[in-house]
N, C-alpha and C positions, 0 to 999 in steps of 0.2 A: 037832692043835695045830701051828701054824706055828712055824718056828724062831725068828722074832722074838718071839713070845709066850712061848715056852719061855725065851728069853734074858732077857726082862723078868722073868718069874717067878723065875728063878734069881738074877738080880741082887738082887731084893727079898729073897730068902732070905739072901744074904750081908749085905746092909745090915742086916736085922733081927738077924742073929747078931752083927754088930759092935756094934749099938746095945744089945743085951741083955747080951752077955757081956763087952764091952770098953768100957763107957760112959766110964770114966776114961781109958782108953788111946787113944781115938780123937781126942784133942785134941792129940796131938803124935806125932812120929816116923813110922815106917813105917805104923802102923795109921791115923794121920790121913791120910796120903797115899793109902792104899788106900781108906779110907772116902770121901774126897772124889772119887776117880776113879770109884768105883761110883755115887755120887750123880749125878755128871756123866753117866755112861753111861746111867743110868735116864732122866734128863732128855732126853738126845738121842733115845733110843728112843721115849719117850712123845710127843715133839714132832715125830716123823718127820723129824729132821734127818739129815745125812750121817753114817753110822756111822764114817767115817774119823776123826771127832773123838773116838771112844772109845779110851781108853788104859788098859785093864785088864790087858793081857798083861804077864806078869812079876811079878804080885803074889804068886803062890805062892813063887816064887824069893826075892823080897825078904823075905817073911815068914820063910822058912826060914833065910836068911842072918842075919836079925836075932834070931830067937828060938830056933832049933834045937829046935822043938817039933813034931817030925814026925808025931806021933799026934793032933794037934789036928784036930777035926772041921771047923773053919773051912777048913783047907787043902783038904779034899775038896770042899767047896762051891765054893771059889774055882777049883779045878781044873775042875769041871763047867762053871762059867761061862766060863772061858777056852776050853774045848773048844767050847762052843756058839758063842762069838764067832768062833772060827776057821771053823766050819762056815757061819756066816752071811756071812762076808766073801767 
């Protein structure tokens, strides 16, 4: 599987996790910003647009700074996504 496909799949994992576990919280604050950036990243990748428009880096840090929930599984998924993004760039 190519890196781009892996990244798309991982972005979908994060989006689904946000929608399922944080439905109320993705309407404002850091989670809303994270959610909108991941949705935008997915759109860019699916439409074969320039990946320079993807802005998901730093999401893990922003979440940790806001929630101090270091054991949250969302962080692991976001970390995987940021790592794949760095590898693709």
